[in-house]
Residue, then its C-alpha position, 0 to 999 in steps of 0.5 A: m109584319a103581323t105581330k101579337n103578345g103571349k106565351c112562345i110556347l118554345c121559351q115559355e115566356e111572355k113575349i112579342l108572337n110572330l107568324e109561323h108558317v107550317p110549313p115554311q114560305g120557302v115551299g110555297n106556304k105565302g097565302g092564297k091556297h085553301t088549306i083544311t086545318g080542323n075536323l071536317e065533320a061540318f065540312q061535310s054538310w055545308d051549304f056551299s051555294k049559300n056561304g063561304l068556306p067554313r073557317d077552318i077551310k078558309r083560303q090562307p091570305k098570309g099561308n097557313a101560320y099561327f102565333t105560336l113563337c116569340i121573334e127571337c125563337n122563330s128567328k132562331l129556329g128559322g136560321e138553324y133548320v128551315k132552310h135544310y127543311v126547304d131544300f129536302a122539300i123542293d128536291n123531293k117535290a120536284f122527284l115526285y112531279r117529274t115520275k111520269h108513271i104516277r097518276n091518279f089511282n096507281q098505288s106506287r113506292l117510290t125510292h130516292s137519294i138525296k146528296g149533302i142533306n142533314p138529316l138531323r136539321v130537316s127533322k128538327e124543322i119537321v118537329a117544329m112545325f108539329f110544334s107550332i100546330n099543337g101549341s096554338e090556344d085552342d089545339k095544345d098538347d102540353e104533353f107533346l110540346d113538353s115531349v120535344r121542347d128541348y130537342i127543338k131547342e138544341p140543335k145537336n140534341s138527337s135524342f128524340p123522344k121515339d118511345r112515345y112519338k112517331i113520324i110516317m113520310n110519304y109523297y102527296y100527289p095533286v087531285s085532279t079536278h075532273l074528279i072532285k064529284e067523285i071524291n065529294i071535295a069542293n070545287d074551290m077547294v082545288a084549281n088547275d090540277r094543284t094539291h089541296n092541303y090537310i093541316r092538323p092539330f093532334v086529333q083520336h080516331d076510335l076504330q072498329g074493332g077497339g082500334k085507336i089512333k091519335y095523330s097530326e097530319i101536314q099534307y102539302e104538296g109533295i111531302g105528307l108527314t103523320l105524327i103518331d103518339l104512340k101511347n095513345s095509339n094501338f092500331e099500327i100504320n107500317i106503310g110509309f116511311d119511318l123518319e126515326k133514323f133522320l129524328t135521332s142522326s148526327d148533325k151533319p150533312k150526308k147522302i139520305h135514301l128515301y126508300n120505298v115511299p108511298v105515293i097517296t093521293p086524295t083521289s086513289t084513296s076515295m076510289m077504292e074507298k068507294v069500291l070498297d064500300f068504306p064509309v068515310e068519316d073524313v073525306g080527304a084527311d087521315l090519308l095514311l090511316r084509310d090507306q092503311r086500313i084498305i090494305n089491311y082490308i085486301k090482305t084478308l081477300n082470297a085470290i077471286e076476290r081480289k080479282n073482282l076488286r081489280k074489275k070493279l076498280d078498272n070499270l070505276r077509273l074509266q067512268a073517271i076518264 
């Protein structure tokens, strides 16, 4: 077991730290997959013919993991929350992948119900994942850590700081390898139509027209999660399934309902941006933000403009087949 000495971000004591997998190993985070964890500006200009993948886009031999928690805290969180999230994630991934009408380019929303899920425990593992992502030395966000530390520590604590932070869920569908050239992603980022994952600590985007948003993101094989810092954001994302009721739920299993959860894939998002001639700052990341920007723009179009947009998109689909 890999360990190192350091300060645990949960108990805040100097102890032996071990690897915290984000997401848990039970959902497939066991290594050997390419996961984007950093800013993509360097990636876009990277010379793949001469160099390997940039540091932030390396294949993770042990899975995507962080030295942020001590052995005791990691074990406690694992015992209290991980299985709840793994069961939730596996069920949702299976539901998504067996939904036959879902294809690249189709903007779809799905509704799904699951029995016997404890939404509070699922939510605590989600928050714990963002806790570790934003707790490493290079990416530490002390304000977020301090805001949710007690919430994570106490299994029955349902006082999530909802006025300060928001977590939105989407379904995340794989990229198709035959479309790699169209969406500007290196071939070795995706293999055999498997998902190509994004995990990033908080980043601040300043948008046109004075808009801004600060968010952290996990898009991993079936489920996407976006954490938004409301204090430092004025751009509203209203697509996606808001997890507020899960985060503040009672501590007991129940039948849960996920309504109108959008299915997002980098393929469909990038194709829409190409048709609309939108500039893409970071190819492949901030998927909810990019989809929201597309939806906001389409709402401004009249009927004729929307019809012409559909024709352009249909032509692009045919070219990609």
